[in-house]
Backbone as JSON Lines, residues from 0, in Angstrom:
{"i":0,"aa":"M","n":[0.85,-1.18,0.0],"ca":[0.0,0.0,0.0],"c":[0.89,1.24,0.0]}
{"i":1,"aa":"T","n":[0.57,2.21,-0.83],"ca":[1.37,3.43,-0.93],"c":[1.14,4.32,0.29]}
{"i":2,"aa":"R","n":[2.04,5.27,0.47],"ca":[1.88,6.24,1.57],"c":[0.59,7.03,1.42]}
{"i":3,"aa":"L","n":[0.25,7.34,0.18],"ca":[-0.98,8.1,-0.06],"c":[-2.2,7.27,0.34]}
{"i":4,"aa":"A","n":[-2.19,5.99,0.0],"ca":[-3.31,5.12,0.37],"c":[-3.38,4.94,1.89]}
{"i":5,"aa":"V","n":[-2.24,4.86,2.54],"ca":[-2.22,4.76,4.01],"c":[-2.79,6.03,4.63]}
{"i":6,"aa":"A","n":[-2.38,7.18,4.11],"ca":[-2.89,8.46,4.63],"c":[-4.4,8.58,4.4]}
{"i":7,"aa":"A","n":[-4.87,8.15,3.24],"ca":[-6.3,8.2,2.94],"c":[-7.08,7.25,3.85]}
{"i":8,"aa":"T","n":[-6.51,6.08,4.12],"ca":[-7.15,5.12,5.02],"c":[-7.23,5.7,6.43]}
{"i":9,"aa":"L","n":[-6.16,6.32,6.88],"ca":[-6.14,6.95,8.2],"c":[-7.21,8.03,8.3]}
{"i":10,"aa":"F","n":[-7.33,8.84,7.25],"ca":[-8.34,9.9,7.28],"c":[-9.75,9.34,7.29]}
{"i":11,"aa":"V","n":[-10.01,8.34,6.48],"ca":[-11.35,7.73,6.47],"c":[-11.67,7.14,7.84]}
{"i":12,"aa":"A","n":[-10.7,6.48,8.45],"ca":[-10.92,5.91,9.79],"c":[-11.24,7.0,10.81]}
{"i":13,"aa":"A","n":[-10.48,8.09,10.79],"ca":[-10.74,9.2,11.71],"c":[-12.09,9.84,11.43]}
{"i":14,"aa":"N","n":[-12.44,9.95,10.16],"ca":[-13.73,10.52,9.78],"c":[-14.88,9.65,10.28]}
{"i":15,"aa":"I","n":[-14.73,8.34,10.17],"ca":[-15.77,7.42,10.65],"c":[-15.9,7.54,12.17]}
{"i":16,"aa":"L","n":[-14.77,7.59,12.88],"ca":[-14.83,7.74,14.33],"c":[-15.52,9.04,14.74]}
{"i":17,"aa":"H","n":[-15.21,10.11,14.02],"ca":[-15.84,11.41,14.3],"c":[-17.35,11.33,14.04]}
{"i":18,"aa":"S","n":[-17.72,10.69,12.95],"ca":[-19.15,10.52,12.64],"c":[-19.85,9.7,13.71]}
{"i":19,"aa":"L","n":[-19.2,8.62,14.15],"ca":[-19.77,7.79,15.21],"c":[-19.9,8.57,16.51]}
{"i":20,"aa":"D","n":[-18.93,9.43,16.77],"ca":[-19.02,10.24,17.99],"c":[-20.19,11.22,17.91]}
{"i":21,"aa":"H","n":[-20.45,11.76,16.71],"ca":[-21.63,12.62,16.56],"c":[-22.91,11.82,16.83]}
{"i":22,"aa":"L","n":[-22.94,10.59,16.4],"ca":[-24.1,9.73,16.7],"c":[-24.23,9.54,18.21]}
{"i":23,"aa":"R","n":[-23.1,9.33,18.87],"ca":[-23.1,9.15,20.33],"c":[-23.61,10.41,21.04]}
{"i":24,"aa":"Q","n":[-23.23,11.57,20.53],"ca":[-23.66,12.83,21.12],"c":[-25.14,13.11,20.83]}
{"i":25,"aa":"G","n":[-25.63,12.56,19.73],"ca":[-27.0,12.82,19.29],"c":[-27.01,13.77,18.11]}
{"i":26,"aa":"I","n":[-27.25,13.23,16.92],"ca":[-27.19,14.08,15.73],"c":[-28.4,15.0,15.63]}
{"i":27,"aa":"D","n":[-29.41,14.77,16.46],"ca":[-30.58,15.65,16.43],"c":[-30.23,17.07,16.84]}
{"i":28,"aa":"R","n":[-29.1,17.28,17.51],"ca":[-28.7,18.62,17.91],"c":[-27.92,19.35,16.82]}
{"i":29,"aa":"L","n":[-27.53,18.62,15.77],"ca":[-26.75,19.22,14.69],"c":[-27.64,19.98,13.71]}
{"i":30,"aa":"A","n":[-27.16,21.11,13.26],"ca":[-27.84,21.84,12.19],"c":[-27.74,21.02,10.91]}
{"i":31,"aa":"L","n":[-28.74,21.13,10.07],"ca":[-28.75,20.41,8.79],"c":[-27.5,20.73,7.98]}
{"i":32,"aa":"E","n":[-27.05,21.97,8.02],"ca":[-25.87,22.38,7.26],"c":[-24.62,21.65,7.75]}
{"i":33,"aa":"V","n":[-24.48,21.51,9.06],"ca":[-23.32,20.81,9.62],"c":[-23.38,19.33,9.25]}
{"i":34,"aa":"L","n":[-24.55,18.75,9.4],"ca":[-24.73,17.34,9.05],"c":[-24.46,17.1,7.56]}
{"i":35,"aa":"S","n":[-24.93,18.0,6.72],"ca":[-24.72,17.87,5.28],"c":[-23.24,18.02,4.91]}
{"i":36,"aa":"A","n":[-22.57,18.99,5.52],"ca":[-21.15,19.2,5.24],"c":[-20.34,17.98,5.69]}
{"i":37,"aa":"G","n":[-20.67,17.43,6.84],"ca":[-19.98,16.24,7.33],"c":[-20.21,15.04,6.43]}
{"i":38,"aa":"T","n":[-21.42,14.89,5.96],"ca":[-21.74,13.79,5.04],"c":[-20.97,13.95,3.73]}
{"i":39,"aa":"L","n":[-20.93,15.15,3.21],"ca":[-20.17,15.41,1.98],"c":[-18.69,15.11,2.17]}
{"i":40,"aa":"L","n":[-18.14,15.51,3.32],"ca":[-16.73,15.22,3.59],"c":[-16.49,13.71,3.64]}
{"i":41,"aa":"S","n":[-17.4,12.98,4.24],"ca":[-17.26,11.51,4.31],"c":[-17.27,10.89,2.92]}
{"i":42,"aa":"I","n":[-18.15,11.36,2.06],"ca":[-18.23,10.84,0.69],"c":[-16.95,11.15,-0.07]}
{"i":43,"aa":"V","n":[-16.47,12.38,0.03],"ca":[-15.25,12.78,-0.67],"c":[-14.05,12.01,-0.12]}
{"i":44,"aa":"A","n":[-14.02,11.77,1.19],"ca":[-12.93,10.98,1.79],"c":[-12.89,9.57,1.22]}
{"i":45,"aa":"L","n":[-14.06,8.97,1.05],"ca":[-14.12,7.62,0.47],"c":[-13.67,7.62,-0.98]}
{"i":46,"aa":"I","n":[-14.05,8.63,-1.73],"ca":[-13.61,8.76,-3.12],"c":[-12.08,8.89,-3.17]}
{"i":47,"aa":"A","n":[-11.53,9.73,-2.29],"ca":[-10.08,9.91,-2.24],"c":[-9.38,8.59,-1.92]}
{"i":48,"aa":"L","n":[-9.95,7.83,-1.0],"ca":[-9.37,6.53,-0.63],"c":[-9.38,5.57,-1.82]}
{"i":49,"aa":"V","n":[-10.5,5.48,-2.51],"ca":[-10.59,4.58,-3.67],"c":[-9.57,4.99,-4.73]}
{"i":50,"aa":"L","n":[-9.47,6.26,-5.0],"ca":[-8.5,6.72,-6.0],"c":[-7.07,6.41,-5.57]}
{"i":51,"aa":"A","n":[-6.78,6.6,-4.28],"ca":[-5.42,6.33,-3.79],"c":[-5.08,4.84,-3.87]}
{"i":52,"aa":"V","n":[-6.03,4.0,-3.47],"ca":[-5.79,2.55,-3.52],"c":[-5.59,2.1,-4.96]}
{"i":53,"aa":"R","n":[-6.34,2.69,-5.89],"ca":[-6.22,2.32,-7.31],"c":[-5.03,2.98,-7.99]}
{"i":54,"aa":"R","n":[-4.35,3.84,-7.26],"ca":[-3.22,4.6,-7.8],"c":[-3.61,5.4,-9.04]}
{"i":55,"aa":"D","n":[-4.8,5.95,-8.98],"ca":[-5.33,6.77,-10.07],"c":[-4.48,8.03,-10.22]}
{"i":56,"aa":"Q","n":[-4.37,8.51,-11.43],"ca":[-3.57,9.72,-11.68],"c":[-4.1,10.94,-10.93]}
{"i":57,"aa":"W","n":[-5.4,10.94,-10.63],"ca":[-6.01,12.06,-9.93],"c":[-5.9,11.95,-8.41]}
{"i":58,"aa":"A","n":[-5.44,10.82,-7.91],"ca":[-5.4,10.58,-6.46],"c":[-4.6,11.63,-5.68]}
{"i":59,"aa":"P","n":[-3.4,11.99,-6.11],"ca":[-2.66,12.99,-5.33],"c":[-3.39,14.32,-5.18]}
{"i":60,"aa":"A","n":[-3.92,14.83,-6.27],"ca":[-4.63,16.12,-6.21],"c":[-5.91,16.02,-5.39]}
{"i":61,"aa":"V","n":[-6.65,14.94,-5.58],"ca":[-7.9,14.77,-4.83],"c":[-7.6,14.61,-3.34]}
{"i":62,"aa":"C","n":[-6.58,13.83,-3.02],"ca":[-6.21,13.65,-1.61],"c":[-5.72,14.95,-0.99]}
{"i":63,"aa":"A","n":[-4.92,15.71,-1.71],"ca":[-4.44,17.0,-1.2],"c":[-5.63,17.93,-0.92]}
{"i":64,"aa":"A","n":[-6.53,18.04,-1.88],"ca":[-7.69,18.92,-1.72],"c":[-8.61,18.44,-0.59]}
{"i":65,"aa":"T","n":[-8.81,17.13,-0.51],"ca":[-9.66,16.57,0.54],"c":[-9.06,16.81,1.91]}
{"i":66,"aa":"G","n":[-7.77,16.61,2.03],"ca":[-7.11,16.83,3.31],"c":[-7.16,18.28,3.75]}
{"i":67,"aa":"I","n":[-6.89,19.19,2.83],"ca":[-6.94,20.62,3.15],"c":[-8.36,21.03,3.53]}
{"i":68,"aa":"A","n":[-9.32,20.63,2.71],"ca":[-10.72,20.98,3.0],"c":[-11.2,20.34,4.31]}
{"i":69,"aa":"G","n":[-10.8,19.09,4.54],"ca":[-11.2,18.42,5.76],"c":[-10.64,19.09,7.0]}
{"i":70,"aa":"A","n":[-9.34,19.39,6.98],"ca":[-8.72,20.04,8.14],"c":[-9.33,21.41,8.41]}
{"i":71,"aa":"L","n":[-9.46,22.21,7.35],"ca":[-10.04,23.55,7.51],"c":[-11.5,23.48,7.92]}
{"i":72,"aa":"G","n":[-12.26,22.59,7.28],"ca":[-13.69,22.5,7.57],"c":[-13.99,22.03,8.97]}
{"i":73,"aa":"V","n":[-13.33,20.96,9.4],"ca":[-13.58,20.44,10.76],"c":[-13.12,21.45,11.8]}
{"i":74,"aa":"A","n":[-11.95,22.05,11.59],"ca":[-11.46,23.05,12.54],"c":[-12.38,24.27,12.59]}
{"i":75,"aa":"A","n":[-12.82,24.73,11.43],"ca":[-13.71,25.9,11.4],"c":[-15.04,25.59,12.07]}
{"i":76,"aa":"A","n":[-15.56,24.4,11.86],"ca":[-16.85,24.04,12.44],"c":[-16.76,23.83,13.95]}
{"i":77,"aa":"H","n":[-15.67,23.21,14.42],"ca":[-15.62,22.78,15.81],"c":[-14.69,23.57,16.72]}
{"i":78,"aa":"L","n":[-13.71,24.26,16.18],"ca":[-12.77,25.0,17.02],"c":[-13.03,26.49,17.05]}
{"i":79,"aa":"A","n":[-13.51,27.04,15.94],"ca":[-13.78,28.48,15.88],"c":[-15.06,28.82,16.64]}
{"i":80,"aa":"P","n":[-15.14,30.03,17.15],"ca":[-16.41,30.46,17.76],"c":[-17.51,30.44,16.71]}
{"i":81,"aa":"H","n":[-18.76,30.45,17.15],"ca":[-19.88,30.41,16.21],"c":[-19.73,31.51,15.17]}
{"i":82,"aa":"W","n":[-19.79,31.12,13.9],"ca":[-19.61,32.08,12.82],"c":[-20.63,31.92,11.7]}
{"i":83,"aa":"S","n":[-21.33,30.77,11.64],"ca":[-22.32,30.58,10.57],"c":[-23.16,29.35,10.88]}
{"i":84,"aa":"A","n":[-24.01,28.99,9.91],"ca":[-24.82,27.77,10.04],"c":[-23.95,26.52,10.02]}
{"i":85,"aa":"L","n":[-22.69,26.66,9.59],"ca":[-21.76,25.53,9.58],"c":[-20.99,25.39,10.89]}
{"i":86,"aa":"S","n":[-21.35,26.18,11.88],"ca":[-20.68,26.15,13.17],"c":[-21.28,25.1,14.1]}
{"i":87,"aa":"D","n":[-20.4,24.41,14.79],"ca":[-20.76,23.47,15.86],"c":[-19.61,23.53,16.87]}
{"i":88,"aa":"P","n":[-19.43,24.72,17.5],"ca":[-18.23,24.94,18.31],"c":[-18.18,24.08,19.57]}
{"i":89,"aa":"Y","n":[-17.17,23.22,19.64],"ca":[-17.02,22.33,20.79],"c":[-16.84,23.08,22.11]}
{"i":90,"aa":"P","n":[-16.12,24.22,22.16],"ca":[-15.99,24.91,23.46],"c":[-17.33,25.3,24.08]}
{"i":91,"aa":"D","n":[-18.34,25.54,23.26],"ca":[-19.65,25.95,23.77],"c":[-20.52,24.77,24.2]}
{"i":92,"aa":"L","n":[-20.11,23.55,23.88],"ca":[-20.98,22.39,24.07],"c":[-20.68,21.56,25.31]}
{"i":93,"aa":"G","n":[-19.55,21.81,25.96],"ca":[-19.21,21.04,27.15],"c":[-19.03,19.56,26.87]}
{"i":94,"aa":"L","n":[-18.4,19.22,25.77],"ca":[-18.23,17.82,25.37],"c":[-17.1,17.16,26.16]}
{"i":95,"aa":"D","n":[-17.13,15.84,26.2],"ca":[-16.12,15.09,26.95],"c":[-14.81,14.97,26.17]}
{"i":96,"aa":"A","n":[-13.81,14.42,26.84],"ca":[-12.48,14.3,26.25],"c":[-12.47,13.4,25.01]}
{"i":97,"aa":"L","n":[-13.33,12.39,24.99],"ca":[-13.38,11.5,23.83],"c":[-13.8,12.27,22.58]}
{"i":98,"aa":"S","n":[-14.82,13.09,22.7],"ca":[-15.27,13.88,21.55],"c":[-14.17,14.8,21.05]}
{"i":99,"aa":"W","n":[-13.47,15.45,21.97],"ca":[-12.37,16.33,21.59],"c":[-11.25,15.53,20.91]}
{"i":100,"aa":"A","n":[-10.88,14.4,21.49],"ca":[-9.79,13.59,20.94],"c":[-10.11,13.1,19.53]}
{"i":101,"aa":"V","n":[-11.34,12.65,19.32],"ca":[-11.74,12.14,18.02],"c":[-11.76,13.26,16.98]}
{"i":102,"aa":"M","n":[-12.29,14.41,17.36],"ca":[-12.33,15.54,16.42],"c":[-10.92,16.01,16.07]}
{"i":103,"aa":"L","n":[-10.06,16.13,17.07],"ca":[-8.68,16.56,16.81],"c":[-7.91,15.51,16.01]}
{"i":104,"aa":"A","n":[-8.21,14.25,16.23],"ca":[-7.58,13.19,15.43],"c":[-7.99,13.31,13.97]}
{"i":105,"aa":"E","n":[-9.24,13.68,13.71],"ca":[-9.66,13.85,12.32],"c":[-8.93,15.03,11.67]}
{"i":106,"aa":"V","n":[-8.78,16.12,12.4],"ca":[-8.04,17.26,11.86],"c":[-6.6,16.85,11.56]}
{"i":107,"aa":"A","n":[-5.97,16.13,12.49],"ca":[-4.59,15.68,12.29],"c":[-4.49,14.73,11.09]}
{"i":108,"aa":"A","n":[-5.42,13.8,10.99],"ca":[-5.41,12.86,9.86],"c":[-5.63,13.59,8.54]}
{"i":109,"aa":"A","n":[-6.46,14.6,8.55],"ca":[-6.69,15.41,7.34],"c":[-5.4,16.12,6.93]}
{"i":110,"aa":"L","n":[-4.67,16.63,7.9],"ca":[-3.4,17.29,7.59],"c":[-2.38,16.29,7.03]}
{"i":111,"aa":"V","n":[-2.35,15.1,7.58],"ca":[-1.47,14.05,7.06],"c":[-1.84,13.74,5.61]}
{"i":112,"aa":"L","n":[-3.13,13.63,5.33],"ca":[-3.58,13.36,3.96],"c":[-3.21,14.51,3.03]}
{"i":113,"aa":"A","n":[-3.41,15.74,3.49],"ca":[-3.06,16.91,2.67],"c":[-1.58,16.91,2.34]}
{"i":114,"aa":"L","n":[-0.74,16.65,3.33],"ca":[0.71,16.64,3.1],"c":[1.12,15.52,2.16]}
{"i":115,"aa":"A","n":[0.54,14.34,2.35],"ca":[0.86,13.22,1.45],"c":[0.43,13.54,0.03]}
{"i":116,"aa":"G","n":[-0.74,14.14,-0.13],"ca":[-1.22,14.49,-1.46],"c":[-0.36,15.56,-2.12]}
{"i":117,"aa":"V","n":[-0.01,16.59,-1.38],"ca":[0.82,17.67,-1.91],"c":[2.2,17.13,-2.29]}
{"i":118,"aa":"R","n":[2.73,16.26,-1.46],"ca":[4.04,15.66,-1.76],"c":[4.0,14.89,-3.07]}
{"i":119,"aa":"E","n":[2.93,14.11,-3.27],"ca":[2.8,13.33,-4.51],"c":[2.58,14.23,-5.72]}
{"i":120,"aa":"V","n":[1.79,15.28,-5.54],"ca":[1.58,16.23,-6.65],"c":[2.92,16.84,-7.04]}
{"i":121,"aa":"A","n":[3.71,17.25,-6.06],"ca":[5.01,17.85,-6.36],"c":[5.95,16.85,-7.0]}
{"i":122,"aa":"R","n":[5.93,15.62,-6.52],"ca":[6.79,14.58,-7.08],"c":[6.44,14.31,-8.55]}
{"i":123,"aa":"H","n":[5.16,14.29,-8.86],"ca":[4.72,14.01,-10.24],"c":[4.97,15.21,-11.16]}
{"i":124,"aa":"S","n":[4.96,16.41,-10.61],"ca":[5.16,17.58,-11.47],"c":[6.62,17.76,-11.85]}
{"i":125,"aa":"T","n":[7.54,17.16,-11.07],"ca":[8.95,17.26,-11.41],"c":[9.45,16.06,-12.21]}
{"i":126,"aa":"A","n":[8.6,15.07,-12.32],"ca":[9.02,13.85,-13.04],"c":[8.9,14.0,-14.53]}
């Protein structure tokens, strides 16, 4: 398995854990916009994983974009103070350490995916 595929697998796993944690917290408290954005991120993460495993020519760019969007999106939704319908700020919710750990793990995994994707894009552009 390539580094890109490993990074994509890590991100999908972290994304699934984060989604499961939202179920544990109760998704009825989530705004439709937050739920929709999270669902879209999960779908795109799976697409990135399939492309990476297949070693598709588009995998590096898709993984880089997915990782960047995932890290920024999850951080903006959960770490920033309320700023829009896409906000679900954890500091305001009094969540437990597990919820924080899972969310931060997803941000970290997204950054790993972004770096792996950018590295592969750069490697292919110089080849």
